[in-house]
DOZAKE-618345 format. One line per 3 residues: their letters; for each residue x, y, z of C-alpha. Coordinates in Angstrom, 2 decimals. Example, Ala and Ser with C-alpha at 12.3 -4.5 7.8 and 13.67 -1.06 7.14 Angstrom:
2
as = 12.30 -4.50 7.80 | 13.67 -1.06 7.14
This chain:
325
maa = -19.35 -23.87 -0.90 | -16.94 -22.67 -3.68 | -18.01 -21.12 -7.13
slp = -18.98 -24.18 -9.68 | -16.63 -23.73 -12.11 | -17.68 -23.21 -16.04
pgt = -16.59 -25.63 -18.44 | -12.76 -25.27 -19.18 | -11.71 -23.27 -16.11
pah = -9.04 -24.96 -13.80 | -10.53 -27.25 -11.23 | -8.25 -25.98 -8.63
vpa = -9.30 -22.88 -6.02 | -6.24 -20.33 -6.54 | -5.39 -17.84 -3.67
nai = -6.21 -15.31 -5.79 | -9.11 -14.66 -8.35 | -6.93 -11.79 -10.29
ear = -3.03 -10.88 -10.48 | -2.03 -8.49 -12.62 | 1.99 -7.80 -12.94
glm = 3.63 -4.74 -14.27 | 0.52 -4.21 -16.22 | 1.01 -1.65 -18.66
kty = -1.57 0.30 -21.61 | -0.37 2.73 -23.66 | -3.44 3.92 -26.24
rat = -1.83 4.97 -29.67 | -1.63 8.64 -30.79 | -4.65 9.33 -33.39
gka = -5.07 12.11 -35.50 | -4.04 15.08 -33.17 | -4.72 13.00 -29.74
pak = -1.38 12.10 -28.45 | -0.63 9.06 -27.44 | -1.90 8.31 -23.67
eal = -0.34 6.02 -21.06 | -3.56 4.36 -19.29 | -1.91 2.08 -17.12
rgl = 1.40 2.66 -16.07 | 2.91 -0.91 -14.31 | 0.35 -2.33 -12.57
dlv = 0.59 -4.26 -9.82 | -2.72 -5.79 -8.33 | -3.40 -8.52 -6.74
vpt = -7.19 -9.83 -5.79 | -7.43 -12.47 -3.09 | -9.95 -15.25 -3.73
gsi = -13.51 -15.09 -2.14 | -12.85 -11.22 -1.64 | -15.24 -8.46 -2.52
fgl = -12.85 -6.69 -3.83 | -13.03 -2.82 -4.82 | -11.38 -0.46 -6.89
lgp = -11.80 2.73 -6.83 | -10.31 6.17 -8.62 | -10.80 8.83 -10.19
nga = -12.24 9.46 -13.85 | -9.36 8.71 -16.21 | -7.02 6.76 -13.55
gks = -7.59 3.33 -15.43 | -10.18 1.74 -14.15 | -12.03 0.84 -17.05
tfs = -9.09 -0.22 -19.25 | -7.96 -2.40 -16.26 | -11.80 -4.19 -16.81
kil = -11.53 -4.47 -20.42 | -8.10 -5.76 -20.43 | -10.01 -8.72 -18.46
agl = -12.49 -8.87 -20.36 | -10.27 -9.46 -23.83 | -11.88 -6.28 -25.27
vtk = -8.20 -3.98 -24.74 | -4.54 -5.75 -25.53 | -2.48 -5.10 -23.15
tag = 0.96 -3.07 -23.67 | 2.89 -5.01 -21.69 | 2.94 -7.08 -18.25
tvs = 0.80 -10.25 -17.08 | -2.56 -10.94 -15.77 | -3.89 -14.30 -14.72
iwg = -7.59 -14.81 -13.95 | -8.56 -17.82 -11.50 | -4.81 -19.08 -11.82
tdi = -4.94 -18.90 -15.70 | -2.75 -16.04 -17.70 | -4.99 -15.10 -20.54
dqd = -2.19 -14.52 -23.06 | -1.12 -18.84 -22.21 | -5.07 -19.87 -22.64
hra = -7.11 -16.82 -22.89 | -10.35 -19.42 -23.30 | -10.24 -20.76 -19.86
aka = -9.33 -17.34 -18.69 | -12.28 -15.60 -20.22 | -14.64 -18.74 -19.21
aig = -13.98 -17.54 -15.26 | -14.76 -14.26 -15.12 | -17.73 -12.20 -15.85
ivp = -17.67 -8.65 -16.71 | -20.59 -6.37 -16.14 | -19.10 -2.98 -18.56
qei = -19.91 0.58 -17.74 | -21.09 0.76 -21.97 | -24.61 -0.73 -22.21
sfd = -24.61 -3.40 -25.36 | -26.92 -6.07 -26.92 | -29.16 -6.91 -29.06
aff = -32.57 -4.43 -28.83 | -34.74 -6.72 -30.65 | -34.26 -9.57 -28.02
tpf = -36.52 -9.86 -24.90 | -34.40 -10.43 -21.52 | -34.84 -14.09 -21.60
etl = -33.45 -14.06 -24.65 | -30.28 -12.21 -24.06 | -29.85 -14.51 -20.95
elq = -30.39 -18.22 -22.96 | -28.06 -16.80 -25.80 | -25.62 -16.15 -23.17
agf = -25.33 -19.54 -21.89 | -25.53 -20.91 -25.12 | -22.10 -18.88 -26.06
ygv = -20.64 -20.24 -23.07 | -21.89 -23.53 -23.46 | -24.09 -23.90 -20.62
pka = -26.06 -27.59 -20.96 | -30.51 -25.95 -21.03 | -30.59 -28.52 -18.09
err = -28.29 -26.32 -15.70 | -29.01 -22.36 -16.85 | -30.51 -20.25 -14.47
tme = -32.20 -17.63 -16.52 | -35.44 -16.85 -14.74 | -33.48 -17.34 -11.14
lle = -31.27 -14.26 -13.07 | -34.06 -12.14 -13.79 | -35.72 -12.49 -10.44
avg = -32.25 -11.64 -8.93 | -31.73 -8.38 -10.89 | -36.15 -7.34 -10.70
lad = -36.99 -8.10 -14.15 | -38.53 -11.15 -14.01 | -41.81 -9.40 -14.79
krd = -40.09 -8.21 -18.40 | -38.96 -11.53 -19.83 | -40.76 -11.14 -23.13
tys = -40.16 -7.34 -23.26 | -37.98 -6.15 -26.04 | -34.72 -4.86 -24.30
rll = -35.18 -1.29 -26.50 | -37.97 -1.16 -24.03 | -36.45 -0.98 -20.86
sgg = -35.56 2.24 -18.84 | -31.53 2.78 -18.88 | -31.62 1.22 -15.43
mkr = -33.20 -1.84 -16.42 | -30.93 -2.02 -19.03 | -27.99 -1.99 -16.62
rll = -29.58 -4.59 -14.19 | -30.10 -6.66 -17.49 | -25.81 -6.40 -17.91
vak = -25.78 -7.82 -14.49 | -27.47 -10.87 -15.16 | -25.72 -11.34 -18.89
alv = -22.68 -11.57 -16.72 | -23.81 -14.47 -14.67 | -25.18 -16.66 -16.45
hnp = -22.32 -18.99 -17.12 | -21.85 -18.98 -13.12 | -18.38 -17.83 -13.04
pvv = -15.91 -17.68 -9.90 | -15.02 -13.94 -10.60 | -17.37 -11.19 -11.55
vld = -16.02 -7.69 -11.91 | -18.91 -4.99 -11.88 | -17.77 -1.50 -13.64
ept = -20.08 0.97 -12.36 | -22.84 -1.56 -11.96 | -25.56 1.06 -9.99
agv = -25.00 3.82 -11.93 | -28.71 4.98 -12.65 | -30.44 2.26 -10.81
dve = -32.57 3.82 -7.91 | -31.84 3.06 -4.31 | -34.25 0.12 -3.81
lrr = -33.61 -1.84 -6.35 | -29.36 -1.29 -6.06 | -29.93 -2.07 -2.39
slw = -31.49 -5.55 -3.58 | -28.92 -6.29 -6.18 | -25.89 -5.89 -3.85
eym = -27.81 -8.23 -1.46 | -28.06 -10.75 -4.27 | -23.78 -9.96 -4.72
vrl = -23.14 -10.65 -1.50 | -25.39 -13.64 -1.12 | -23.18 -15.07 -4.17
nre = -19.94 -14.29 -2.20 | -20.89 -15.83 1.22 | -22.71 -18.72 0.11
qgv = -20.82 -19.92 -2.98 | -17.31 -18.01 -2.81 | -17.98 -15.80 -6.02
tiv = -14.88 -12.98 -5.77 | -16.70 -10.40 -6.51 | -14.53 -6.80 -7.79
ltt = -16.34 -3.42 -8.00 | -15.59 -0.50 -9.57 | -17.67 2.73 -8.10
hyl = -18.17 6.23 -7.51 | -20.54 5.31 -4.39 | -17.85 5.56 -1.93
eea = -20.40 4.64 0.75 | -21.20 1.76 -1.17 | -17.47 0.44 -1.44
qel = -17.15 1.12 2.24 | -19.86 -0.90 3.01 | -19.72 -3.42 0.74
cdt = -16.13 -3.96 -0.22 | -13.48 -5.76 2.42 | -10.67 -4.81 0.67
iai = -9.86 -1.68 -1.15 | -7.33 -0.55 -3.95 | -7.06 2.87 -5.43
idk = -5.67 3.63 -8.17 | -4.83 7.04 -9.70 | -2.54 8.03 -12.94
ggl = -2.62 4.72 -13.89 | -0.68 3.18 -11.07 | -1.61 1.61 -7.43
vac = -2.16 4.42 -5.09 | -3.44 2.30 -2.19 | -4.13 -1.44 -1.81
ept = -5.27 -2.70 2.16 | -8.35 -4.27 4.11 | -10.82 -1.07 4.29
pnl = -10.80 -0.63 8.23 | -6.86 -0.38 7.51 | -7.53 2.38 4.78
lsr = -9.55 4.27 6.85 | -7.36 4.07 9.67 | -4.90 6.32 7.39
ldr = -6.41 9.50 8.77 | -6.02 10.10 11.97 | -8.68 12.71 12.00
kav = -12.56 12.87 13.72 | -14.55 15.56 14.70 | -16.63 16.31 18.03
vit = -19.69 17.57 16.72 | -21.62 20.02 19.24 | -25.67 20.59 19.54
pit = -25.53 23.61 21.76 | -28.58 24.63 23.80 | -28.33 28.25 22.86
pld = -27.69 28.66 19.10 | -24.39 30.15 18.16 | -24.00 33.17 15.80
qap = -19.79 32.11 14.98 | -17.46 29.54 15.94 | -15.83 30.18 19.09
dlq = -11.60 30.47 19.38 | -10.73 27.22 20.63 | -7.07 27.66 21.15
gld = -5.73 26.12 17.43 | -9.03 23.59 16.48 | -10.73 23.91 13.70
aql = -14.02 24.41 15.20 | -16.61 25.02 12.33 | -20.06 26.23 12.67
rrd = -22.56 23.79 9.99 | -25.70 25.49 8.96 | -27.78 22.58 10.76
gtl = -26.23 25.05 13.79 | -24.32 22.04 14.95 | -20.47 22.84 16.04
aig = -18.51 20.57 14.68 | -14.61 20.44 15.68 | -11.87 18.66 13.85
yka = -9.05 17.09 15.91 | -6.44 14.13 15.06 | -6.76 11.52 18.44
reh = -2.94 11.37 18.61 | -3.23 14.41 19.71 | -6.51 15.82 21.57
tve = -8.89 13.48 23.52 | -12.60 14.12 23.88 | -12.13 15.47 27.09
eil = -10.01 18.07 26.26 | -12.04 19.47 23.67 | -15.26 19.36 25.60
sra = -13.26 21.28 28.43 | -11.86 23.67 26.01 | -15.48 24.04 24.73
saa = -17.23 24.85 28.37 | -14.54 27.20 28.66 | -15.68 29.67 25.94
gir = -19.44 29.50 27.45 | -20.91 26.69 24.96 | -23.66 24.67 27.05
ikd = -23.90 21.19 25.47 | -27.13 19.31 24.54 | -26.41 16.63 22.77
lri = -23.00 15.54 21.01 | -21.74 12.73 18.74 | -18.35 11.95 17.41
eea = -17.15 11.54 13.65 | -14.87 9.49 11.87 | -13.22 9.64 8.58
dle = -14.97 8.13 5.88 | -13.85 6.52 2.73 | -14.20 9.79 0.90
dvf = -11.57 11.45 3.39 | -9.12 9.14 2.68 | -9.64 8.91 -1.51
vsl = -9.41 12.96 -1.48 | -6.13 12.90 0.63 | -4.45 10.31 -1.94
tgp = -5.37 11.12 -4.90 | -6.52 14.72 -4.71 | -4.52 17.90 -6.25
gtp = -0.85 17.88 -5.03 | -0.64 13.71 -4.64 | 2.54 12.99 -6.89
g = 1.86 12.40 -10.96
């Protein structure tokens, strides 16, 4: 089922929920601070119906990109379309098609969560009969705080209220900029269950920027990595993970080891928990060969497992020191 569209948004369903072409943003010099180039000709396409991860180190340009989508920052050059609408040609329709959860917490401290969502729905022209205020408060775990002044909410509760606020007009595209920062594990899980349900049942496109790499790896079917204002990689998550042909055989020895043995050029490291991690490239070595070398070094094996490369390994390899500027 496709996401229902807010008033004023195009009725057709585009192939891409967001398209950015040659997107540039340079912040002017102020005082002693020089001009800063936050985005450098960014080309980025978010397929409709995807859960799309946008990762990058601090200062990579993620928040600037989100703020351009929200209409809070004016781009220097390039084009951006949201749900098939160019933000310059029809800003109102483009903005109606997207819900943004910003990093900054911003709403009237003397409004209750219920009043905050009702007011936001009114801004978007959502008829009272179609409003989902209590449904959204339930989804983010704030139903019991519906009549509490927002200034009295904890930091995590305020962030969850921002998520609900972004969803009041039922947008087909939702951008979440670090949405689970400061949210406890249980509520983070329930929030993501709700977002995944929106994606699967209503076709809502979810764009996630996060520092929780394991979160992106688990949730996102496509991941883009940006660094220094440009696109470093954009691939389906399994393809991105396969970039690193690196694995490790982790052995639990029967007899504890005092130090890592010399395994003829293999990267063997003794971990604090007493296991021996032997790193290797799958194209160059087999598990059978590695176990044979371990046996030849006198290691008797009690248990073993294989560790695959994870998203953090890929992220560091693409954005760490030594990568092109």
